[in-house]
C-alpha positions in Angstrom: -9.9 21.0 12.0 -13.4 19.6 11.7 -16.5 21.2 13.4 -18.0 19.8 15.9 -20.8 17.5 14.1 -24.7 19.1 14.0 -27.4 17.2 14.5 -30.1 17.2 11.9 -33.8 17.4 12.4 -36.5 14.5 11.2 -37.2 17.4 8.4 -33.6 17.8 7.4 -33.2 13.9 7.1 -36.1 13.3 5.1 -35.2 16.6 2.8 -31.5 14.8 2.2 -33.4 11.9 1.6 -35.9 13.7 -1.0 -33.6 15.1 -3.3 -31.6 12.2 -4.1 -34.8 9.6 -4.5 -34.9 10.2 -8.5 -31.1 9.1 -8.7 -30.4 5.8 -10.1 -29.3 3.7 -6.8 -29.5 6.4 -4.6 -28.3 4.9 -1.6 -24.8 5.9 -1.2 -25.8 9.6 -2.5 -27.9 9.7 0.2 -25.5 7.9 2.6 -22.6 10.5 1.6 -25.4 13.7 1.7 -26.0 12.6 5.2 -22.4 12.3 6.3 -21.2 15.4 4.7 -24.5 17.4 6.5 -24.1 16.1 10.1 -20.6 14.5 10.1 -21.3 10.8 10.4 -24.7 8.7 9.7 -27.0 9.6 12.6 -29.2 6.9 13.9 -32.3 8.9 13.4 -31.8 8.6 9.5 -31.4 4.9 9.5 -35.3 4.4 9.6 -36.3 7.0 7.3 -33.5 5.7 4.4 -34.8 2.5 5.0 -38.2 3.0 4.6 -37.4 5.3 1.9 -35.2 2.8 0.0 -37.6 -0.2 0.8 -34.6 -1.9 2.7 -34.2 -3.2 5.7 -31.5 -1.8 8.5 -29.5 -5.0 8.0 -29.1 -4.3 4.4 -27.9 -0.6 5.4 -26.1 -1.8 8.3 -23.9 -3.8 5.7 -23.1 -0.8 3.4 -22.3 1.7 6.2 -19.8 -0.5 7.7 -18.4 -1.5 4.4 -17.5 1.6 3.0 -14.7 2.9 5.5 -15.3 6.4 4.8 -18.7 6.1 6.5 -19.0 6.6 10.3 -21.7 5.6 12.6 -20.2 8.0 14.7 -18.8 11.8 14.8 -15.1 11.9 14.2 -12.9 13.7 16.6 -11.5 17.5 15.3 -8.9 15.9 13.4 -8.9 12.5 12.1 -5.5 10.5 11.6 -5.5 7.4 8.6 -2.9 4.9 9.0 -2.1 2.8 5.7 -3.1 -0.7 6.2 -2.3 -1.7 2.8 0.2 -4.8 2.0 3.6 -2.2 1.1 3.1 0.0 4.2 2.8 -3.5 6.5 5.4 -4.5 4.7 7.7 -1.7 6.2 6.3 -1.7 9.5 3.1 -0.1 9.4 1.5 -3.0 11.4 4.0 -2.4 14.1 3.1 1.4 14.0 -0.4 1.7 14.1 0.0 -0.9 16.9 2.1 1.8 18.9 -0.3 4.5 17.9 -3.5 2.9 18.9 -1.5 1.5 22.0 -0.2 4.9 23.2 -3.9 6.7 22.6 -5.7 3.8 24.3 -7.9 3.0 21.5 -8.6 0.6 18.9 -9.6 1.8 15.1 -12.0 4.2 14.6 -12.1 5.2 18.1 -11.6 9.1 19.3 -9.6 10.4 22.1 -11.3 11.3 25.5 -10.9 15.2 24.3 -11.8 14.6 21.5 -9.2 15.6 19.4 -8.4 13.1 17.1 -10.0 9.6 15.7 -7.8 6.8 14.5 -8.9 5.2 10.8 -7.3 2.3 9.1 -7.3 3.0 5.5 -6.3 0.9 2.5 -3.5 2.5 0.5 -2.9 6.3 0.5 -1.2 5.9 -3.0 2.2 6.9 -0.9 3.7 2.9 -1.3 7.5 4.1 -2.5 7.5 6.1 1.1 5.7 3.8 3.1 4.5 3.9 5.7 1.8 6.2 5.5 -0.5 8.2 7.4 -2.7 11.2 6.6 -3.6 14.0 8.9 -6.6 15.3 7.9 -6.3 15.7 4.3 -2.6 15.5 4.6 -0.3 12.8 3.6 2.4 12.3 5.1 5.4 9.5 4.3 7.7 7.7 5.7 6.1 7.8 9.1 8.0 6.4 12.1 7.1 6.7 15.6 8.7 9.8 16.3 7.1 11.2 13.0 3.4 9.5 14.8 4.1 10.6 17.6 4.6 14.7 16.2 1.2 14.4 14.0 -0.5 13.2 17.3 0.9 16.2 19.2 0.1 18.5 16.6 -3.5 17.3 16.3 -3.9 17.7 20.5 -4.2 14.1 21.3 
């Protein structure tokens, strides 16, 4: 279970940025540190990151949205990742994902109204022989069918 996302002060944001500036290619380490501290990349951190690295907001947005592990908003208490890779798709993963999202009334990266579950796509969990696959928090689950996905969602409080 994930704790509620803390907010960071401007001073804490500057300190995180400063700790990583001496690194070669500091953007990704800065973003990882911000997300670790806050649970997502807070809007308040974007301008300071851009200023410190002399990059545009568009460049920063491109990096944040390119890497699927970065979040622009806090996740729910539990994160259900559903594999979208080819082996899982071939074994019914697309229909499984659509059914789960429809049941919850969410799109990808959406969080249930009670804050219990965020559903995210992932592009290979390494369980291709047990496709389709999912992961609840850090626990991988293979051979997922609708009954199993419903059980995972119930376990997570969706």
